[in-house]
C-alpha positions as CSV (number, residue, x, y, z in Angstrom):
1,M,-3.3,51.4,-0.8
2,R,-1.3,50.7,-4.0
3,L,1.7,49.7,-1.8
4,R,-0.5,47.4,0.3
5,L,-1.9,45.8,-2.8
6,R,1.5,45.5,-4.3
7,T,2.8,43.8,-1.2
8,V,-0.1,41.4,-1.2
9,A,0.4,40.6,-4.8
10,C,4.1,40.0,-4.3
11,L,3.5,37.7,-1.4
12,A,0.9,35.8,-3.3
13,A,3.4,35.4,-6.2
14,A,6.0,34.3,-3.8
15,A,3.8,31.6,-2.3
16,L,2.9,30.4,-5.8
17,A,6.6,30.2,-6.6
18,F,7.1,28.2,-3.5
19,S,4.2,25.8,-4.1
20,E,5.4,25.3,-7.7
21,R,8.9,24.6,-6.6
22,V,7.8,22.0,-4.0
23,G,5.4,20.5,-6.6
24,A,8.2,20.1,-9.0
25,A,10.5,18.5,-6.4
26,G,12.3,15.3,-7.3
27,L,11.9,12.1,-5.3
28,S,14.3,10.2,-3.1
29,T,14.2,7.3,-0.6
30,V,16.1,7.1,2.7
31,Q,16.8,4.0,4.6
32,V,15.1,4.3,8.0
33,A,15.7,0.8,9.4
34,S,17.9,-2.2,8.7
35,G,18.8,-5.6,10.2
36,L,15.2,-6.7,10.2
37,S,14.4,-10.4,9.9
38,A,12.4,-11.0,6.6
39,P,10.1,-7.9,6.8
40,V,7.0,-8.1,4.7
41,Y,4.8,-5.2,5.6
42,A,4.7,-1.8,7.5
43,T,1.8,0.0,9.0
44,A,0.7,2.3,11.8
45,P,-2.4,3.5,13.7
46,T,-3.7,6.8,12.2
47,G,-1.8,9.7,13.6
48,D,0.9,7.6,15.3
49,A,4.4,8.8,14.5
50,R,5.8,5.3,14.9
51,V,6.0,2.6,12.2
52,F,5.0,-1.0,13.0
53,I,7.0,-3.5,10.8
54,V,5.7,-7.0,10.2
55,E,8.4,-9.8,10.1
56,S,7.3,-12.9,8.4
57,G,8.7,-15.2,11.1
58,G,6.0,-13.9,13.5
59,R,7.1,-10.6,15.0
60,I,5.9,-7.0,14.8
61,R,8.7,-4.5,15.5
62,I,8.3,-0.8,16.3
63,L,10.4,1.8,14.6
64,K,10.4,5.0,16.8
65,D,12.9,7.9,16.5
66,S,15.1,6.0,14.0
67,A,15.5,3.0,16.4
68,I,13.9,-0.5,16.5
69,L,12.5,-0.9,20.0
70,E,13.0,-4.0,22.0
71,P,11.3,-6.3,22.9
72,P,9.0,-6.7,19.8
73,F,5.5,-5.3,20.0
74,L,4.1,-8.8,19.2
75,D,5.9,-12.1,19.1
76,I,4.1,-15.2,17.9
77,Q,6.9,-17.0,16.3
78,G,6.0,-20.4,17.7
79,R,2.6,-20.3,16.0
80,V,3.6,-19.3,12.5
81,S,4.7,-21.4,9.4
82,T,7.2,-19.7,7.2
83,S,7.4,-22.3,4.4
84,C,6.8,-21.3,0.8
85,E,4.6,-18.1,0.6
86,C,3.7,-18.3,4.3
87,G,4.3,-16.5,7.5
88,L,3.0,-13.5,9.5
89,L,1.9,-11.5,6.5
90,S,0.0,-8.4,7.6
91,A,-1.4,-6.4,10.5
92,V,-3.9,-3.6,10.7
93,F,-5.0,-1.1,13.3
94,P,-8.6,0.0,13.2
95,P,-9.5,3.7,14.0
96,S,-10.6,2.6,17.5
97,Y,-7.1,1.3,18.4
98,A,-6.2,4.2,20.7
99,Q,-9.4,3.6,22.7
100,D,-9.5,-0.1,23.0
101,G,-6.0,-1.4,21.9
102,A,-7.4,-4.0,19.4
103,F,-5.6,-4.8,16.3
104,Y,-5.7,-7.7,13.8
105,V,-3.1,-9.9,12.2
106,Y,-3.1,-12.4,9.3
107,Y,-0.8,-15.4,9.4
108,T,-0.3,-19.0,8.3
109,A,0.1,-21.8,10.8
110,P,1.3,-25.4,10.4
111,S,-1.6,-27.8,10.2
112,S,-2.7,-31.2,8.9
113,A,-4.5,-29.6,5.9
114,P,-3.6,-30.9,2.5
115,G,-1.3,-27.9,2.0
116,G,0.2,-28.2,5.3
117,I,-1.0,-24.8,6.5
118,T,-4.1,-23.0,7.8
119,S,-4.7,-19.3,7.3
120,H,-5.7,-17.4,10.4
121,V,-7.0,-13.9,11.1
122,S,-6.8,-13.1,14.8
123,R,-7.4,-10.1,17.2
124,F,-4.8,-9.1,19.7
125,H,-4.8,-6.2,22.2
126,A,-2.0,-3.8,23.1
127,K,-1.2,-3.3,26.7
128,A,-2.4,0.0,28.2
129,P,-2.0,2.9,27.6
130,F,-3.0,1.8,24.1
131,A,-2.0,4.9,22.1
132,T,1.6,4.8,23.2
133,S,1.9,1.0,24.0
134,T,5.1,-0.7,22.9
135,T,3.9,-4.3,23.8
136,A,0.9,-6.4,22.9
137,D,-0.5,-9.3,24.9
138,A,0.6,-12.3,22.8
139,S,-1.0,-14.7,25.3
140,H,-4.5,-13.6,24.5
141,E,-5.4,-14.4,20.9
142,E,-9.0,-14.1,19.7
143,P,-9.6,-16.1,16.5
144,I,-11.7,-14.3,13.9
145,F,-11.3,-16.6,10.9
146,S,-9.4,-19.7,9.8
147,L,-9.2,-21.6,6.5
148,A,-7.3,-24.8,5.8
149,Q,-5.2,-24.4,2.6
150,P,-5.3,-27.1,-0.1
151,Y,-1.8,-26.0,-1.3
152,S,1.0,-24.1,0.3
153,N,1.0,-21.1,-2.1
154,H,-1.4,-18.2,-3.1
155,N,-2.3,-17.3,0.5
156,G,-3.0,-13.6,-0.1
157,G,-1.4,-11.4,2.5
158,T,-3.2,-8.2,3.4
159,L,-5.7,-7.0,6.0
160,A,-7.3,-3.6,5.7
161,V,-10.0,-1.7,7.5
162,R,-12.5,0.6,5.8
163,G,-15.9,1.8,6.9
164,G,-16.2,-0.4,9.9
165,F,-15.3,-3.6,8.0
166,L,-12.1,-5.7,8.0
167,Y,-11.0,-6.9,4.6
168,L,-8.9,-9.9,3.7
169,G,-7.6,-10.9,0.3
170,L,-7.3,-14.7,-0.3
171,G,-5.6,-16.4,-3.1
172,D,-7.2,-19.2,-5.2
173,G,-5.9,-22.0,-3.0
174,G,-2.6,-22.5,-4.8
175,S,-0.9,-24.9,-7.1
176,G,-1.0,-23.4,-10.6
177,G,-3.9,-22.4,-12.9
178,D,-6.6,-22.8,-10.2
179,P,-7.0,-26.5,-10.9
180,E,-10.2,-26.8,-9.0
181,N,-11.7,-23.5,-10.3
182,R,-12.1,-22.1,-6.8
183,A,-11.8,-18.4,-7.7
184,Q,-15.0,-18.5,-9.7
185,D,-16.9,-20.9,-7.3
186,D,-19.4,-19.0,-5.2
187,N,-19.3,-21.9,-2.7
188,S,-15.6,-21.4,-2.0
189,L,-13.8,-18.7,-0.1
190,F,-10.6,-19.0,-2.2
191,G,-9.8,-16.4,-4.8
192,K,-12.1,-14.0,-2.9
193,L,-11.9,-10.6,-1.2
194,L,-13.6,-11.2,2.2
195,R,-14.9,-8.7,4.7
196,F,-15.9,-8.9,8.3
197,D,-18.2,-6.6,10.2
198,L,-16.2,-5.2,13.1
199,S,-19.3,-4.2,15.0
200,Q,-19.8,-7.9,15.7
201,Q,-17.8,-9.7,18.4
202,N,-17.5,-12.8,16.2
203,P,-18.0,-11.6,12.6
204,A,-18.6,-14.1,9.8
205,A,-16.7,-14.0,6.5
206,E,-18.6,-12.4,3.8
207,V,-17.6,-12.6,0.1
208,W,-17.2,-9.0,-1.2
209,A,-15.6,-9.8,-4.6
210,K,-14.3,-12.8,-6.5
211,G,-12.1,-13.9,-9.4
212,L,-8.7,-13.2,-7.8
213,R,-5.6,-15.3,-8.2
214,N,-3.3,-14.1,-5.4
215,P,-4.1,-10.6,-4.2
216,F,-0.9,-10.4,-2.1
217,R,-1.2,-6.7,-1.5
218,F,-4.2,-4.5,-1.8
219,S,-5.1,-1.1,-0.2
220,F,-7.8,1.6,0.1
221,D,-7.1,5.2,-0.7
222,R,-7.5,6.8,2.7
223,V,-9.1,9.9,1.3
224,T,-11.4,8.6,-1.5
225,G,-12.0,4.9,-0.4
226,D,-11.1,3.6,-3.8
227,L,-9.8,0.0,-3.8
228,Y,-6.5,-0.9,-5.4
229,I,-5.5,-4.6,-5.9
230,G,-2.2,-6.0,-7.1
231,D,-3.1,-9.5,-8.3
232,V,-0.2,-11.8,-9.0
233,G,-0.4,-13.4,-12.5
234,Q,0.1,-16.9,-13.7
235,N,2.6,-16.8,-16.6
236,K,1.5,-14.0,-18.9
237,R,0.1,-10.9,-17.1
238,E,0.5,-9.2,-13.7
239,E,-2.4,-6.8,-12.9
240,I,-3.6,-3.8,-10.9
241,D,-7.3,-3.6,-10.4
242,V,-9.0,-0.4,-9.3
243,T,-12.5,-0.2,-8.0
244,P,-14.2,3.1,-7.0
245,A,-15.6,3.6,-3.5
246,G,-19.3,2.8,-3.6
247,A,-19.0,0.0,-6.1
248,P,-21.5,-2.8,-5.6
249,Q,-20.7,-6.0,-3.9
250,G,-20.0,-9.1,-6.0
251,L,-17.6,-7.8,-8.7
252,N,-15.8,-10.5,-10.6
253,Y,-12.1,-9.7,-11.4
254,G,-12.0,-12.6,-14.0
255,W,-9.5,-15.2,-12.8
256,A,-9.2,-18.0,-14.0
257,V,-11.4,-17.2,-17.0
258,M,-9.0,-14.4,-17.8
259,E,-5.4,-13.6,-16.8
260,G,-5.4,-9.8,-16.8
261,S,-6.8,-8.7,-20.2
262,E,-6.1,-12.1,-21.9
263,C,-8.2,-15.2,-22.0
264,Y,-6.9,-18.0,-19.7
265,K,-9.3,-20.9,-19.7
266,P,-13.0,-21.7,-19.8
267,V,-14.5,-22.3,-16.4
268,P,-17.7,-24.2,-16.1
269,G,-20.6,-22.0,-14.8
270,A,-18.4,-18.8,-15.1
271,P,-18.9,-16.0,-17.6
272,P,-16.9,-16.4,-20.9
273,C,-13.7,-14.5,-21.6
274,H,-14.2,-10.8,-22.2
275,D,-17.8,-10.9,-20.8
276,P,-18.9,-7.4,-19.9
277,S,-19.6,-8.6,-16.4
278,L,-16.0,-9.1,-15.6
279,T,-13.9,-6.2,-14.1
280,L,-10.6,-5.9,-16.0
281,P,-7.4,-4.4,-14.7
282,V,-6.5,-0.7,-15.2
283,T,-2.8,-1.6,-15.9
284,E,-0.7,-4.7,-16.4
285,L,2.8,-5.9,-16.5
286,P,3.3,-8.4,-19.4
287,H,5.7,-11.2,-18.7
288,S,7.0,-11.0,-22.3
289,V,8.5,-7.6,-21.3
290,Y,9.4,-7.9,-17.7
291,E,10.3,-11.6,-17.2
292,T,13.4,-11.6,-14.8
293,P,15.0,-15.1,-14.5
294,P,15.1,-17.0,-12.3
295,C,12.4,-15.2,-10.2
296,G,10.0,-14.3,-13.1
297,V,7.5,-11.6,-12.5
298,A,5.3,-11.1,-9.3
299,I,3.5,-7.8,-8.8
300,T,3.4,-6.1,-5.4
301,G,0.5,-3.9,-5.0
302,G,1.1,-0.6,-3.2
303,S,-0.6,2.4,-1.8
304,V,-1.9,5.9,-2.8
305,Y,0.4,8.6,-1.5
306,R,-1.6,10.9,0.9
307,G,1.3,12.4,3.0
308,A,2.3,16.0,3.6
309,A,6.0,15.9,2.6
310,I,5.3,16.0,-1.2
311,P,2.0,17.7,-1.9
312,S,2.3,17.3,-5.6
313,L,2.2,13.5,-5.3
314,R,-1.1,13.3,-3.3
315,G,-3.4,10.9,-5.2
316,E,-0.5,9.0,-6.9
317,Y,-0.6,5.2,-6.6
318,F,2.8,3.5,-6.2
319,F,3.4,-0.2,-7.0
320,S,6.2,-2.5,-7.6
321,D,7.2,-6.0,-8.7
322,Y,9.1,-8.4,-6.4
323,C,11.2,-9.9,-9.2
324,V,11.7,-7.0,-11.6
325,G,12.8,-4.6,-8.9
326,K,11.2,-1.5,-10.3
327,V,8.7,1.0,-8.9
328,W,5.9,2.7,-10.9
329,S,3.2,5.1,-10.2
330,F,0.0,6.4,-11.8
331,R,-3.1,8.5,-11.1
332,W,-6.5,7.1,-11.4
333,D,-9.5,9.3,-12.1
334,G,-12.3,7.8,-10.1
335,A,-14.9,10.1,-11.6
336,G,-13.9,9.2,-15.2
337,G,-12.5,5.8,-14.6
338,T,-9.3,6.7,-16.5
339,V,-5.7,6.0,-15.8
340,G,-3.0,8.6,-16.2
341,P,0.5,7.7,-17.6
342,V,2.3,4.9,-15.7
343,V,5.6,6.4,-14.7
344,D,8.7,4.3,-14.0
345,R,10.1,5.9,-10.8
346,S,13.0,3.5,-10.3
347,S,15.8,5.9,-11.3
348,E,14.4,8.6,-9.0
349,L,14.1,6.4,-6.0
350,V,17.7,5.1,-5.7
351,P,18.2,5.1,-1.9
352,D,21.0,6.6,0.2
353,Q,21.8,3.1,1.5
354,G,20.8,-0.4,0.3
355,Q,18.4,-0.9,-2.6
356,L,14.7,-1.1,-3.5
357,A,14.5,-4.7,-4.6
358,N,12.4,-7.7,-3.6
359,L,9.8,-5.4,-2.3
360,T,7.0,-7.1,-0.4
361,A,5.0,-3.9,0.4
362,I,4.7,-0.2,-0.4
363,S,2.6,0.8,2.6
364,E,1.5,3.8,4.6
365,D,2.4,5.1,8.1
366,G,-0.1,6.9,10.3
367,F,0.1,10.1,8.3
368,G,0.0,8.8,4.7
369,E,3.7,8.8,4.0
370,L,5.0,5.8,2.1
371,Y,7.5,3.1,3.0
372,F,9.2,0.5,0.9
373,V,9.7,-3.0,2.6
374,N,12.6,-5.0,1.3
375,L,12.4,-8.7,2.2
376,N,15.8,-10.0,1.4
377,D,18.0,-7.3,2.8
378,G,15.8,-6.7,5.9
379,S,15.5,-2.9,5.3
380,L,12.8,-0.2,5.3
381,H,13.0,2.9,3.2
382,K,10.9,6.0,3.3
383,L,9.7,8.1,0.3
384,L,10.9,11.8,0.6
385,P,11.4,14.8,-1.6
386,E,14.9,15.0,-3.3
387,P,17.3,16.6,-0.8
388,G,17.4,20.4,-1.1
389,S,14.1,20.7,-3.0
390,C,12.1,22.1,-0.1
391,A,15.0,24.2,1.1
392,L,15.2,25.9,-2.3
393,G,11.6,26.6,-2.2
394,L,11.8,28.3,1.2
395,S,14.8,30.3,0.1
396,A,12.9,31.6,-2.9
397,L,10.0,32.5,-0.8
398,A,12.1,34.5,1.7
399,M,13.9,36.3,-1.1
400,L,10.6,37.3,-2.9
401,A,9.1,38.4,0.4
402,A,12.1,40.6,1.1
403,L,11.9,42.2,-2.4
404,C,8.2,42.9,-1.9
405,A,8.9,44.6,1.5
406,R,11.2,47.2,-0.1
407,P,10.0,50.8,-0.5
408,R,8.6,51.7,-3.9
409,D,11.4,52.7,-6.4
410,P,10.4,56.1,-7.8
411,A,12.1,55.2,-11.1
412,G,9.8,52.1,-11.3
413,S,11.0,48.6,-10.7
414,R,11.5,46.2,-13.5
415,G,11.4,43.2,-11.1
416,L,8.5,41.1,-9.8
417,C,7.3,43.9,-7.4
418,R,6.7,46.6,-10.1
419,E,3.3,48.3,-9.7
420,N,2.3,47.7,-13.3
421,A,2.2,44.1,-12.5
422,L,-1.1,44.6,-10.6
């Protein structure tokens, strides 16, 4: 019995040593795709081992087994405007994708609007069999939503699905400083987080939250449902807003009354600066610290890590800045509403090839692993443990298990397996 207990204890200790070694693993990034044409986003249906890469020119490419498949999954290049901050900007696959093949895209198209573009959300369908399809039917586009833009910038850029709703983040209409105060105007859809009820065939846009300048990238934590928004600032502050799952509809994130935690300008009919009704960011990037000429500062909201490769990172939110070229992470305590230390991960994430710069997305695959999308060099990198970290953990586990399997030393072991350790 003592030998059996000793063996169980030793194996438990070995497992703990392994878990601690993996938990302490360093991070790295590996280039998994290159030669892409202006990629801006990556995503995948839940449980799908492939990665679907969105190119701003109007194509969605599939990365499968380290190769980019031909032809593209979707090609709508003739419908997309790529001027300024425009293009095919996002795609999302609802949980029902494997059953019905339906997915959604967000893009800007040339138009006679004052800004020269109109934003569109459309539904397309993959060709059967849906779960393994490599081609969508580009000829059959189902319009869900469209909005003529008054200016060519601040178009938002992300679609997300949560709880049966499709969410779209829209900028304030553009120009600079929200000249028409649209983000605080309840009669305008600009500067809002919209949602659409997917149980409806033709869902109407519903305003879920307001007071956003340009929420280019936002995401939901796939486990908790908490909402993370990266809202691009004007000339002082870049911000990350976090809202817990279950928060009420109608939150006001403050723009243009406030830019991050600072006052920006009075807006008629809106709450005053620092009013308690405003939802302030959980962390910010001040331009005075991070200004990077000639680009400036432009935050890229990211995603919460929920993958299996690095267990110790689960629950960590990663974000970047397009101009600064750094990657940070933090943990947000939804119960207490507190933020842990913001960690600069840039030196850990130097890739084996290329660089993590000009990131337009840090997004998830179908299993919660994270990918970094580099617009300018057309590459995609995957977050991984530092090479050798897991191998060392497994070696330690094997060694400790072998020690525990040895017969009891009559003289009494001074190692991990000694009986007086029980």
